[in-house]
N, C-alpha and C positions, 0 to 999 in steps of 0.2 A: 502494501498501500503507497502511492506516496504522497511522505509528511508535508510537503506545499502545498499540496492537493486538498488534503483533512483542512489545515491552517486556510488555503480561501477559500472556501464551501462552509467554513463558521463564522469566518470571516463577514459574507455578501447577507448570510442570514441574521448575525447582527448588527448590521445594518440596517435589512430592513424591518428588523423591528423594531431595532435602538429597544434595550432594555437600559433598565441601572445600574444594572449590580449581572455578572454570568450568571447565568441558571440551573446547576450543574446537573436537572434534570434534559434541561431546553437541549442542551450541550450536550448529554449523553444518545435526547433519538438524531440528535441532527446528525452524529456518529453514526450510530447504529441502523436510518436509512440510504447516508454516500456508501454503507460497506455493502450495504445489502444488493443496492444502482450498479455497484463494482465487481460486483463478483460475478456476475454474467455478460454482465457491459461496460461499456468506458467510462464509465460517468456522466454527472449531470449535465442533458447542453444549456450553453447561458444564451441570453439574447446580445441585443446587441450595449446592454452597458454593463456585463458581465453577472448579472443577477440569473438565479436558477427558473428556469424557463416550467410555470406551473399548468395548474388548467385556463386562463388565457387564452384569449386571443391576442396572435401574431403577425404582426405583415411580414411577409416576406422579398426579400428586396439582393438586387445583386450586392455583395461586397467591396465592389470599387461603386462609388456613388457617381452616374456622369451619367458616361451618354450608357453605359452597358443599359441603362431601361430603368422601369420605374417597379412597382406590384405585379402581382399574380390577378388576374379580372375570369371571368368568363367569356366563352366567346362562343358561338358556332360554326358548322362546318356549313361551304359551298349557300346554295339561296333558303337549307332545311332551320327554321329557329333550335328546333331540338333533337340529338340531344346537346350538352354544350359540352367544352371543352376547357380542362385550364392552361387560359392564354399567359401572356405575358405585357405589360404595357412600354409601350415603346420608349415613354416620356419619363423621365426621372424623377417631374416634380408630379404624376399619380403616382401616389400610395395601395390602391387598386383595394383586392377584398383582403382580410384579414386569413387565416386559417386560425382553425382547431387540434391539439394532439388528443386523440387519447387508444384504449382498450390494450397500454406494455399489459406486462403479463406481471411486472415487481409490482408491490405492494412501497412504493413508495409516494409519494406526494408529488413531484415533480419531473418532467420528460428524460426517459438515459438515452445516451449514446446507443450505439449499437442493439437499438430492442426494433422485435420488433411494432409496428404501430401501427393509426388509421387517423388520417386526416379528412382534415374534410373544410370545407369554404365555409366562413362563418357569416353567409346573410341568411335570414327571414326564408326569405321565400323565390323563387324564379320563376324564369315562363315556362319551365320542366318542371313545374312541382315544388318538391324536397328532395331533388334527387345534387347534389354535392359534395358525394363522400368524394374522395379521387380515387377511378379506379382505373387500371389498362386494358386497352382497346383497340387491337390490332384498326390499323386501316381499312374503308370497304372499298377503294383503289387497290393500294398498294398492299400488301403482307404482311414487309421489309418494315412497315412502318409503326413500332406501338405509341400510340396516346395518351396522355395523362387527362379520361373522358371522369366528368362529375356522374357518379348515380348514385342510388337507395346507399340504405346503413346495412355494410354487412353482417349473414344470417350463421349462415353456414360454410363446413371447412370447407367448399371446392370456393363462396365468395372472396375468405380469407383467403384464398391465395392468387387473387386478386388485387387483391385493397392494402397487402402486409407492407411496409415500408420505413426505413430508417435513416436515423439519421448519422453523419456521421463527420466527424474531420476530415480541410481537406488534404490535413497532414503538407503543408507549406509554409513558409515563413508567414504569412500573411494569415491574418486572424479569420477563418469560415468556418462553416457547411455546406456540405454538399448532401442532398438529398437524394436516395438509394430503393427500387421500389427489389423486395430480397422475399420473392415467393418463400411462404413455407421457413423461411429462416437459409434458404442450401444454398445458395447463392446468388449475387446481387449484381443489378445492371445501372448506372446512374441513368439517374433526369435533368437530363438536361435542354436543351431550346430551339428549334428547329424554325426554323426565318422561310415565310413565305416569298412570292410573287408577289402578294398585292403588298406584303410588307408585315404582314399576321406574325404576330411570335405566339408558340405556343411552346406547350410542355411536352417532352416525347421519351423516349430510349434512345440513350446516347453512351456509345463511347467517348464521349467529352460529358463535364463531368458541368451545374452549375451553380458557382459559389455561391453563397447568400448569406446573411445575417438576418436574425428574430429580432423586426426593434415589435415593441409588446405596446398595444396595441389603445387608447386610451377611450 
């Protein structure tokens, strides 16, 4: 166990709660939660301010601000209104739609790295009803391209094989994360960006990751 990591998590948690004195039970619970998460995963995912990501809503934006674009959106394909796919705003001034994370296996209050979870767009309603969970779906015209589509809440094992994602560090010198599709945790593929001729950007399975940071939605 990395002692510097434990110190960082405890420091962040203390800053969030700002207790007047160190509560031994609080410290014990924080340490226990971190140990439980890191036993099978890579540790807690942090937002852009270095805080633990809990069950709130977070904007997903490029790690490098500027020409890389803004946040995520829901966009159709062709002339059909439904289904909707997860797209990417081309302008950095558009934060887009935030997401929520759910259904990770470890019983901790924060989102862990490298553990299967579901991702949903945090929007109350869409033109396609309550279809806002991330699903991997093949292109109708080109079976080599796999898009991230918006679908219903997964319920069966077969559903989870198409809706299991993980968050991992990019592994380079610049802090950030990448989202990966990991069906049943056996292997993982990067979620990247596809740029179409009309300028629309969509999330797809790709050999090249889409480095991101998570900004808490207020």
